[in-house]
C-alpha positions as CSV (number, residue, x, y, z in Angstrom):
1,M,173.6,81.9,94.5
2,L,173.3,85.1,92.6
3,K,172.5,88.6,93.9
4,A,170.8,90.9,91.4
5,R,170.6,94.5,92.5
6,K,169.4,97.9,91.2
7,L,166.2,96.1,90.0
8,P,163.2,98.4,89.6
9,I,160.5,98.5,92.3
10,P,158.5,96.4,92.3
11,T,160.2,93.3,90.9
12,T,158.2,90.1,91.2
13,D,158.9,86.4,90.9
14,S,157.5,86.4,87.4
15,D,159.8,89.4,86.4
16,L,162.8,87.4,87.6
17,R,161.7,84.3,85.7
18,E,161.6,86.5,82.6
19,L,165.0,88.0,83.3
20,F,166.6,84.6,83.9
21,S,164.5,82.9,81.2
22,D,167.7,81.4,79.5
23,Y,168.1,79.1,82.4
24,K,165.9,76.1,83.1
25,E,166.1,75.8,86.8
26,I,165.5,79.0,88.8
27,D,165.0,79.2,92.5
28,I,164.0,82.6,93.6
29,V,165.3,82.8,97.2
30,S,164.1,86.3,98.1
31,I,163.2,89.7,96.8
32,E,163.9,92.6,99.1
33,I,163.5,96.4,98.8
34,E,166.3,98.6,100.0
35,G,165.9,102.3,99.4
36,D,165.0,102.9,95.8
37,E,165.9,99.5,94.5
38,S,164.8,95.8,94.6
39,I,167.5,93.2,95.3
40,A,166.9,89.6,94.4
41,Y,168.7,86.4,95.5
42,V,168.4,83.7,92.9
43,K,169.8,80.1,92.6
44,L,170.4,78.6,89.2
45,R,171.0,74.9,88.4
46,N,174.8,75.0,88.7
47,D,177.9,77.2,88.9
48,E,178.2,77.2,85.1
49,D,174.7,78.7,84.6
50,E,175.5,81.3,87.3
51,K,178.7,82.3,85.7
52,D,176.9,82.6,82.3
53,A,174.2,84.7,83.9
54,I,176.7,87.0,85.4
55,K,178.5,87.4,82.1
56,K,175.2,88.1,80.2
57,L,173.3,90.1,82.7
58,N,175.8,92.1,84.9
59,R,175.7,95.8,84.0
60,S,172.9,95.2,81.5
61,L,169.9,97.5,81.0
62,W,166.7,95.9,82.1
63,R,163.4,97.8,82.3
64,G,165.3,101.1,82.3
65,N,167.7,100.2,85.0
66,R,171.4,99.3,84.8
67,I,171.4,96.1,86.9
68,Y,174.2,94.3,88.6
69,V,174.4,90.5,88.9
70,D,177.1,88.8,90.9
71,T,177.9,85.8,93.0
72,F,176.5,85.8,96.6
73,R,177.9,83.5,99.2
74,G,176.0,84.7,102.2
75,D,173.2,83.0,104.1
76,K,169.8,83.5,102.5
77,R,167.1,80.9,103.0
78,S,165.1,79.8,99.9
79,K,161.4,80.3,99.9
80,S,161.1,76.6,99.3
81,D,163.5,75.6,102.1
82,P,161.8,74.3,105.2
83,V,162.2,76.5,108.3
84,S,163.7,74.6,111.2
85,G,161.5,74.1,114.2
86,D,161.4,76.3,117.3
87,N,163.8,75.0,120.0
88,K,162.4,77.1,122.8
89,N,160.9,74.1,124.6
90,K,164.1,72.0,124.5
91,E,166.1,71.5,127.6
92,P,169.7,72.9,127.3
93,E,172.3,70.2,127.1
94,S,174.4,70.0,130.3
95,K,178.1,70.3,130.2
96,D,180.0,68.1,132.6
97,N,183.5,69.4,133.1
């Protein structure tokens, strides 16, 4: 997964599709606003595409901003990933020691 930061506010899904238009498969995981910048988390088809995107886009000028694109290995859930169900009604498992 990639983290693109220092993006202008607002940055939309269609803006990111334009930015990453060299790549066929783009999964926009999330777009967040922190302070005076948008931060986007994006998955591309494979590691090779991600490495290529970093090489081409990191520290580039886009819409008047110097943007930074790098690998992100944290835990961000994709907009298209199903959210797991609520477990509030489950009985806790007993531990017999």
